[in-house]
N, C-alpha and C positions, 0 to 999 in steps of 0.2 A: 301329667308331665309328658313333654315331648321327648322322643328318642334322641340320643346324642347325635350330633350332626357336626360336620366340619367341611370347610371349603377353602382351598388355597388358590389364591389369584396372583399372577405375576405382576410385578411393578417394573416395567421396562419402558413405558411411554406415557404420555399424557392421557391417552385413551385408556390405558390400564388403570390409571388413577381414577378416572371417571367411573370405570366398572367397579372399583373397590368402594367408592362412595355410594354408588347405587346399591351394591350388595349389602353394605352396612345398613343403609336406610330400609331396604326391603326386610332384612332380618328384624330390625327394630319394630317395623310396622306389624309384622307377623306376630310379635310377642306383645303387642298393644302398649308399647312405650309411648308416652305422651310426646307432643311435638317439641317441647323444650328439651327433653332427654334425647330425642332423635337428633335434633339440631346440634346439640353439644357433642354427641358421639360422632356424628358425621363430620363435623368441623375438625375435631381432634384427629380422626382417621385421615382426613384430607391433608392436614399439616404433617402428620407423621409419614404418610405415603409420599408426599412431596419431598420430605427430607431424605427418605430412602432412595428416591429417584435421583434427586439433584446431588446430594452429598455422598450417598453410598453407592452411586453408580447403578442403581436398580436393586431389586430384591423381590420380596414376596410379602403378601398379607394373608394370614390364615385366620379365618373366622371359625369360632367354635361356640356351640350352645348345646345344652345348658352348661353353666359353669359350676365347678366344685360340687357336682352331684345335686345341685339345687333345683329349683322349680322353674328356672328361667334365667335369662341374662345372656350376654354376649361377651366373648373375649376376642379381641383382635390382636394378633401378634405380627408386628412388622419386623422384617429381618433383612439385613443387607450384609454384603461382604466387602464394604468399602474400607476407608482408612480408619474408622473408629473414632471415638471421642476421647481425647487425652484427659480432659477435666470436665466431668459430667456436671458438677455443681456450677461451674462457670457457664457451661452450655445451657443450663436451665435458667440462668439469670436473665432478667429483662435487659434488652439492648445488646446482648452478645450475639455476634454473627460472624461467621467465617466467609459468608458469601455476599456481603454487602447489603443484606436485607435489614429489616427493622429489628431482627433478633427477638421476635415474639413467638415463633413457631413452636419450638420444643417446650419452653416454659408455658406458653399459652395452652398447648395441648394438655399439659399436666394439670393446669388450673380448671380445664373443662370437665375432667373426669375425676371420680373419687379414687379409683384404683389405677395406679400408674406405676409401672416398673421399667427400669432401663438397665441394660447390661451392655457394656462396651469396653473394648480394649484396643489401644492403638494397633493398627495393622490386622485386626481380627474382625472388624465390622461391628454392627450395632443391632441389638434386639430390644424393641420397646413393646410392652404389653399393656393394653388398656382394657378394662373390664367394667361392665355395668351389670348390676344384678337386679332382679325383680324383687 
């Protein structure tokens, strides 16, 4: 079992978003996740990071491994201090967008991963946690 590890990356620019995607992929490769699992996790991380950047005004992504005292896996926590989400169920539904997009980002990210948690309050920002286990 690998020792506990964490890394926090800022999300303030498109370059930061690229670094988050690269870090998630690197951590997945280190733990021998297959290409499909890597792609799903990186895609979800990309969508959630973009949301934090665009809608939350920036924030951070924290990578942690292993998760829950297990033998592997990665947890990525996205956090921003933006306006928050008034109706999480509506925000997760297909086609809902406050920014004129297709409305697939948040719900799409949730469908890509098995473990998805979201916490948000208007005026308090948003925290989304995605986890993949070995």
